[in-house]
C-alpha positions in Angstrom: 7.0 11.4 -8.1 8.1 9.0 -10.8 4.7 7.9 -12.7 6.7 5.4 -14.8 7.0 3.1 -11.7 4.2 1.9 -10.0 3.4 0.2 -6.8 1.2 -2.6 -7.5 -1.1 -3.0 -4.3 -2.6 -6.4 -3.8 -4.7 -8.3 -1.2 -3.2 -10.8 1.0 -3.6 -13.7 -1.7 -1.7 -11.5 -4.3 -4.8 -10.4 -6.5 -4.3 -6.8 -7.9 -6.2 -4.1 -6.2 -4.9 -1.0 -7.6 -1.6 0.9 -8.4 0.2 3.8 -7.0 2.7 6.0 -8.8 6.1 6.1 -7.0 5.8 8.8 -4.5 1.9 8.5 -4.4 -0.3 8.4 -1.3 -2.8 5.7 0.0 -5.3 6.4 2.4 -5.7 3.6 5.3 -9.0 3.3 7.0 -9.3 1.9 10.5 -12.1 0.4 12.1 -12.7 3.2 14.4 -13.3 5.5 11.7 -9.9 7.1 11.7 -7.9 7.4 8.8 -4.3 7.9 8.0 -2.4 8.9 4.7 1.1 7.1 3.9 3.5 7.8 1.1 4.4 4.8 -1.1 7.8 4.3 -2.9 8.5 1.9 -5.4 11.6 -0.5 -4.6 10.9 -3.4 -7.0 8.0 -5.4 -8.5 7.2 -6.8 -5.1 8.5 -4.6 -2.6 7.6 -0.9 -1.6 8.4 1.6 1.2 5.0 2.3 2.6 5.3 5.4 5.3 9.0 4.8 5.7 8.7 1.1 6.3 9.9 -1.5 3.7 7.4 -4.3 3.0 6.8 -7.2 0.6 3.5 -5.8 -0.9 1.7 -9.1 -0.2 3.2 -8.9 3.5 1.7 -5.4 3.8 -1.6 -6.5 2.7 -1.8 -9.5 4.9 -0.8 -7.3 7.9 -3.7 -5.0 7.0 -6.2 -7.7 6.6 -5.2 -9.2 10.1 -5.7 -5.6 11.6 -8.8 -5.0 9.8 -7.5 -1.7 8.2 -8.5 -1.3 4.7 -6.7 0.9 1.9 -7.3 2.8 -1.3 -5.6 5.4 -3.4 -5.7 8.8 -2.0 
């Protein structure tokens, strides 16, 4: 884990929610009560690899909002 590099997690409008250290884990909470843990890797200021998939952080946030999935630092 590289604590010097942080993935800045935002909502779909780009407002900062929290930061995850490179290699850190987020918890995704589904509407049916299930949860899932995903590893976050820093790519650059606005991009991250989340559970092996590359995203623009705002794109990830919008996708989670549309699917009614919340996420938090694990």
